[in-house]
N, C-alpha and C positions, 0 to 999 in steps of 0.2 A: 253665126256670129252676129253680134249687135254692138254698135258703138253708142256710148252714152256721153253726152256733152252737157256739163253743168254751166250755168251762168247766173248772174245776179248778185254775186258776192261784192263786198266792198267795205268801206269804213262807215260805221254808223254809231251814233251816240247812244249811250245807255238810255233805255226807255223808248227808243225809236223802233222803227219797223224796217224790214227788208224782205224781199221776195226772191227766192231761189227757184230756178227752173232746171229741169233735166229733160233733155230731148233725146229720143232714141232713133236709131237709124232704121229700125224695123218695127212694124206694128205688133209683131210677136211680143214685144215688151209689154204691151197693154194686157196681154193674157196672163201675165205673171204678177206676183206680188213685187212691189217696188219698195225700196228702202232708202232712207237718208241716214248716213252716218256722219260723224264728225271726229276729227282727230286734232289733238294738240300735242306739241312736242313732249316726248318722254312719257306719254300716256297711250293706253290702248285705244284703238278706234272704238267709238261709242255709238251704239244704235240710238238714233234720235226718234225716228218715226217710220211707220210702214203703212202701206195701203194695199189691200188685195185687189184682184181684178174686179171683184164685186163691190169695192168701195169701203170695205171694213178697215177701220184705221186703228192704230195703236201708237202710243207715245211713251217715251221715257218719262219717268216721274218729274224729272228736272225741267221738262218743257210743257207738261200738260197745262192746258188753259192759256198757253202763250203761242204755241206753234200750231199750224194747221197744214196737214198734208192733203193734197188733192190730185186728181188726174184729169187730163183732157185727152180723151181717146182720139178725137179728131186730129190732134196735133202730136200724137205719140209722146206726150210729155207728162211729167209729174212735177208738181210745184210744192214748195214749202214756204208758207207764209209765216214770217217770224215777227211777232209783236212783243211789246214790253221787253225788249232785248236787254239782257244782262251782260256784264263783263265776262262772266263765265261761259257765255255762248261763243266767245272767240274761238276760232279754229278753222280748219279746212273741212269743208263739207263735201261729202262724196255721195253720189247716186249709185245705187247697186240693184242688181237683180241676179238671179242665178238659174241655171238649167241643170237638170239631173240627166246625166249621160250614162252610157254603159260603163264608163270609167269613173263614175261618181259625180259629185257636185262640181260644177264649173261656174265660177263667179265672174260677173261682168262689172267693171268699175269705170266710172268716168275719171277725168283728170283732176277733179276737185276744183272747188271755188273757195277762195279765202274770205272769211268774215272776220272783221276786226272791230271790236267794240271799244269805244273811247268813253271814259268816265267824265 
């Protein structure tokens, strides 16, 4: 089991910046690929960015060039630097990783952190 706790959300003006953080209760988290998702009401949860244990990153087209995912192994944490924020970035941001068990995939989610963009 691993607990994920997100922080750093809040109200930000369009064009501004925000830094989210996800801290895990176990260092095992750092051996896995970590993901940031976001969700807005009435829409499916959207994958925003991912980072492998080796540091390879991937981004949704909608955030490429604006968001940067990173990890700090010493702190068991993954960050999401959000720059040039747009109104469509509003949503609840969730940290995620998963394990493959004999029963299949098991996902770990944080409680989410709200990002609200004002124009």
